[in-house]
N, C-alpha and C positions, 0 to 999 in steps of 0.2 A: 325717817330718822335712822332706823336700824341699817339702812343701806347707805347712809352717809349723804343722801341728797337733801332737798328741801332746805330746812333751816341751816343744817350744818354746811351745805354748799355755800349759802349766802354768808355764813360766818367766815369762811375761808376768804371770800372776796372782800368782805368788810375789813378783815385784819390786814389785808394787803394794801388797801386804799389809804391814801393820806387824808388828813382832816379836810384839806382844801378840796380834794376831789369829791369827798362825800358831801361837802357843803354845796358845791356846784350842782351835783346831781339832785340833792334834796331840794335845793332852791327851784330847779326846773320843775320838779314834781309838785311842789307847793304852789307855784304860780299857775300850773294847770288846774289844780283844785280851786284856786281863787277865781280863775276865769269861768269855772263852772258854778260859781255862786257860794263857795264855802268861805266863811269868815271866822270860824272857830275850829281848831284842830287839836287833836291829841297826837303827840309824837312819842312812840315807844322805842326804847333801845332793844336789846335782846339778840343782836347779831354780832356781838363781840365775845361774850362768854368769858371775859377776863377783865381785870381792872383797867388796863390801858385802853382797850377798845370799847368798853361800855362807857367810860368817861368821854372818849372821843365822840361817840354818837350823841351823848347828852349835851356836850359843848356845841355841836353843830345845831342841835335843836334850839338851844337857847340863843344862839347867834341869829338864827332865822326869825325867831319871835321878836328879837330886838330890832332887826332890820325892817321888818314889815309891820311892826306894831299890831300884831294879831292877838286875838284871844287864843293863846296857844298854851297847852299844858304838856308837861314832860313826864314821862313814865319810865321808871327803871324796871326793865324786864330781864334782869340778869339771869334768873333761873327759867329761861325760855326753852332750853334743851341742855343736855349734858354733853360737853365736848368729848371728842374721842380720847384725849389724853388725860381725862379725869381719873383719879384713883378709884372713885365710886360716886354714885349719886349723892350719898350723904356727905362725903367730903367736899364735893363741889358745892352743894347747897350751903354748907357752913362757910365756904369761901365767899359766896354771894351775901350771906348774912353779915359777915365781917366787913364787907364792902359798903354796906348801907350807910354808915356815917360819912363816908367820903363822897358818896353820890348825893347826899341830902341837899347840898347847896344848889344842885342842878336839876333836881327831880321833885315833882309835886306828889307823885304816887309811886307805890311799889307794887309790882305785879308778878305773878308766877303762873307757870303752865302746869295745871293739875290734870294729868292724863296718864293712861297706861303707857309704860315705857319711859315716862319722864319723872314726874313727882307725884307721890301718893297724897291722899287727903291729910294724913298725919304730918308729912313733910311740909305740905303747903301751909298747914296751920302753924307749924313752928316758924316758918318764914314770915307769915303775915303778922303774927304776934310780936316777933322781933322788930318788924318794921313799924308797927303801931307804937311800940314802946319808945321809938325814936321820933315820933311825931308825924310819920307818914300816914296819909289815907291809903287804904289798900284796895287792890283790884285782883281779879283772878281770870285766867283762861281756863275754862272748865267744860267737861261733858261734851267735848267736840266729837269724840269717837265712842267712848264708853260712859255709862252712867255711874261714875265713881262716887257721886255725892258732892261734887264741887260746888253746885249751886247752893246746896244746904250749908256748906261750909262758908260760902260768901255771905249768906244771910246771918249765920251765927256770929261771924266776925264783923258784921256791920260794914261789909265792903261797899264802896261807893258804886261799883259796877261789877258785873260778871259777863265775860265775853263767850260767844259761840252758843253753848247750851243746846246743841242739836240733840243730844241723847239724855237730857235731864229727865229725872224721874217725876212721876205724878206728885210725889210728896214734896219735891223741891219746888215745883210750880205752885203748889198750894201754899207753900210758906211765903211766896212772894207777896201775898196779900197783906201780911202784917210787917213787911220790911220796907226799908228805904233804899234797898239795893236795886239799881237799874239793870235790867236784862238787856245787854247789847247784842243784838242779833246781826249776823253777818251773812246774809243770803248770797252775796256775790261770791263768797269763798266756796260755798257748797256748789254753786253753779259752775265756777271755774274748775273745780276738781272733778266735775262730771258725776257728782253723787245725786242720789234721788231723795234722800231723807233730809228734810229741812227742819229747822227749829220750829217747835209748836207755838207759834206766836199767838194763835187763837186761844190755846189753852192757858197761856200766861195772862192774856187780857181778860179772859173769863174769870180768872182768879184775882182780878183787880191789880195785876202786876204792872209795873211801869216798864215799857220796852222802848229802846232806842235802836236805830238802824245806822250802821256805819259801813264804809267801804271795806275796811280791813286791808287797805292798800299795802301790798308787800310783794317782793319779787318772786315768791315761791308758790303762793296759793291763791292770790287774788290781785292780778295786775291791772287794776283800773283806778284812775283818779276821779272817775265820773260818778258822783253820788246820785245824780239823776238816773243813771242807768240802774244803779242798785235799788233805787225806789221802784223802778219798773219791775225788777225781779221780785221785790217784796210784794208787789200787787199780784204778780202771776203765780208765785210759788208759796208765799206765806198767806195768800188770800186776804190781804189787808185792804181796807177801803182807802181812798185818797186822804180822807181826814185823819185816819189812823196813821198813815204813812207820814204825812206832814207833821203830826204831833211827835212822831218817833225821830224825825231828823231835825227838829227845832228844839222845843222846850225840854223834851226828855233827853235829847242828845246833850244839851247844855248841862242838865242835871248830872249826867254820867261823867262829866269832867269838872263839875263843881264851879260853873260860871253862871252869871246872871245874864242870860241871853235867850233868844228864841221866841220873843214876843214883840208885838208892836203896840205899845201903849204910851199914853202921855207920860213923859219923863224918862222913857227908855232911851238907851243909846240908839242913834240913827244908823244902825247896821242893817241894811236893807238890800234886797236883790229885786231889780225890776226884770220881770220875765216877759219874753216874747211868746205869749200864750193867751188864749181867750179866757182861761180860768185855771184854778189850781189843780183841777182834775186832769188837765191836758198833759201835764208834764210827765207823770208816770205812764200815761196812755201812749204818747208819741215817743217811743224809746230810742235810745242810742245816740241822740244828738244833744247839743248844748242849747238849752232854751234861755240861758242867762243873757240879758241884754246889757244891764248895768249893775255893777257891784259897788255898793256904797258903804263906806266905813267911816263912822263918826261924822256922818253928814256930808262927807266929801266923796265924789266919784273916784273910786280906786281903779276900776276897770270899766271901759266902755267897749264892748265887743263889736258895736256897730262901726266904730272908727276903724277897727281892723279890717272889716269887710269893705269899707269904702276905699281903703288904701290898696 
């Protein structure tokens, strides 16, 4: 961020792109996710950092959800970074708080990046409480680099989820036990950035915390649409069992975006993936390929990857 790369580089590209160009690019990426067996998605903004471009991203997200009838939730992540032309962190944060009423029709959640060089715990609390007052459920990106106390803040504010948590404190992990906040772990990001320190998934589970696993697909720090690959990384680097991984990418992932999904019971929606694998343990074991054979939405075959192969 300080060097102007990463998030800020993507912000520049996003601002230059038309809504239609963003839609086409996002649609291609979404279809790849679906081909890999994903039927529920959270889409975050955060690469505009101003009114015009944050709304542009959220409109694209809503259009995609409508076109493909997916379980898709939309998150306003306006305070994702501080743009170069901002007067100050505090002034930019207030700008994003003032924008909350306008994004409300397009966003289910409000999110903020609580990290060294971005927003403090106190600033994040101010934003989250302003969002809650408007009826948003809140989320937070926290403790990716430094243990600032973002996880503790998420729990105190009853956030629906907290992302990253690589550097979260022992106290924060212990507080998960008595909370409804889902810890969303993103091992693909740690892997892609070439770092050695991963989130302490085992410590969270030992404290009866609910963990979810997601791709964190983004153009700067984790460029993969393949949740199956991230499941393999979770097995290798987070030392999770296949059952723990499947729980993290199904029912707990659904909880992290407040949807009723991730289970197969009588009366559930028939949102199912048929896998070309001998058992559920095989998918994180045989890494890097697509094991999804058929993707079924509401009882209808949405994608049949075997047909592609035959063609």
